C-alpha positions in Angstrom: 110.7 103.5 78.8 108.5 101.0 80.9 110.0 99.5 84.0 108.9 96.3 83.4 110.2 96.5 79.9 113.6 97.6 80.6 114.7 95.1 83.4 114.4 91.4 82.6 112.6 89.6 85.9 115.5 87.6 87.8 113.3 84.4 88.0 110.2 82.8 86.1 108.4 83.3 89.2 108.7 86.8 89.4 107.6 87.0 85.7 104.4 85.1 86.7 103.8 87.2 90.1 103.7 90.2 87.4 101.6 89.0 84.5 98.9 87.5 87.7 98.9 91.0 89.1 98.2 92.6 85.9 95.3 90.1 85.3 93.8 90.5 88.9 93.9 94.5 88.6 92.8 94.4 84.8 95.3 97.3 84.0 98.8 96.8 82.3 101.6 98.8 84.1 101.9 100.2 80.5 98.8 101.8 80.5 99.4 103.1 83.9 102.5 104.6 82.8 101.1 106.1 79.7 98.2 107.8 82.0 100.3 109.5 84.2 102.7 110.7 81.2 99.6 112.0 79.9 99.0 113.8 83.7 102.0 114.9 83.5 101.9 116.4 79.8 98.7 118.4 81.0 100.2 119.8 83.8 103.2 120.7 82.1 100.9 122.6 79.6 98.9 124.3 82.8 102.1 125.5 84.4 103.2 127.1 80.9 100.0 128.7 80.3 99.4 130.0 84.0 103.2 131.3 84.1 102.8 133.2 80.9 99.6 134.7 82.0 101.4 136.0 85.2 104.8 137.1 83.7 103.4 138.6 80.3 99.7 139.5 80.8 99.2 141.2 84.4 101.3 144.0 85.3 104.2 143.8 87.5 103.0 142.2 90.8 103.1 145.5 92.8 101.1 147.0 90.2 98.6 144.4 89.4 96.5 145.0 92.9 92.9 145.2 91.3 93.6 143.7 88.1 91.8 140.6 86.6 91.8 138.0 84.3 89.1 135.8 83.7 87.5 136.9 86.8 90.8 136.0 89.1 93.4 138.4 90.5 97.1 138.3 90.4 96.9 136.4 94.1 94.4 133.7 92.7 96.8 132.9 89.5 100.2 132.7 91.9 98.0 130.7 94.3 97.1 128.6 91.3 100.4 128.0 90.0 101.8 126.7 93.0 98.9 124.4 93.5 99.8 122.9 89.9 103.7 123.1 90.9 102.8 120.8 94.2 100.6 118.7 91.9 103.4 118.1 89.3 106.2 117.4 91.8 103.8 114.7 93.3 102.7 113.2 89.7 106.8 112.9 89.0 107.1 111.6 92.6 105.0 108.6 91.5 106.5 108.5 88.2 110.0 108.2 89.4 108.6 105.5 92.2 107.1 103.5 89.5 110.3 103.4 87.9 112.7 103.0 90.7 113.8 99.5 90.1 114.9 100.5 86.6 116.4 103.6 88.0 118.8 101.4 90.8 119.3 98.7 87.9 120.7 101.8 85.5 122.6 103.3 88.2 124.2 100.4 89.2 124.7 98.6 85.9 125.6 101.5 83.8 127.2 104.4 85.3 128.6 102.9 88.4 129.7 99.4 86.5 129.4 97.2 89.1 128.3 93.5 89.0 126.7 93.4 92.6 122.7 94.2 92.2 121.0 96.0 94.9 117.9 93.7 96.1 114.7 95.4 96.2 114.6 96.2 100.0 118.0 97.9 99.9 116.3 100.0 96.7 113.3 100.7 99.1 115.3 102.4 101.8 117.7 104.3 99.4 114.3 105.7 97.5 112.8 106.7 100.9 116.2 108.1 102.3 116.8 109.8 99.0 113.1 111.2 99.3 114.2 112.4 103.1 116.9 114.2 101.7 115.4 116.2 98.9 112.3 117.3 101.5 114.9 118.6 104.0 116.6 120.3 101.1 113.6 122.1 100.5 112.6 123.0 104.0 116.3 124.2 104.7 115.8 126.5 101.7 112.5 127.7 103.0 113.7 128.4 106.7 116.8 130.3 104.9 114.6 132.4 102.8 112.1 133.2 105.7 115.0 134.4 108.1 116.7 136.3 104.9 113.5 138.4 104.5 114.3 142.2 104.4 111.1 144.5 105.2 111.4 147.8 103.4 111.9 150.8 105.4 109.4 152.8 106.6 
């Protein structure tokens, strides 16, 4: 659902500003959202393909030394998979950012059932804060994993 379609503009000037912004750039937000959704779909297909190759075609990682598929080793495929996952995460972040006003509107009106609407500056602060918290959760998980690694005996 397009964020411009799901939340009614608060004033006629806001509607006019959105319309003139679309005219200036020449690309509607619907086209931008469609393109982003298409990229997300392609990235999901690539992740599925690469993950299936790594999981079902290659031997176990401990036995995959020297094996190649289409000229690429297990490590090459694994590095590519990580890159695609990072690209997907970035695309999802952009997708959520484009729909952030809609997310906040649904959260306040449908889930919290409050009449008070959060202004756009507060929505931005909440979004940045949420992003910072999520990045810290990932960082803490990586740090904990780094210090939990057990080397084999010998």
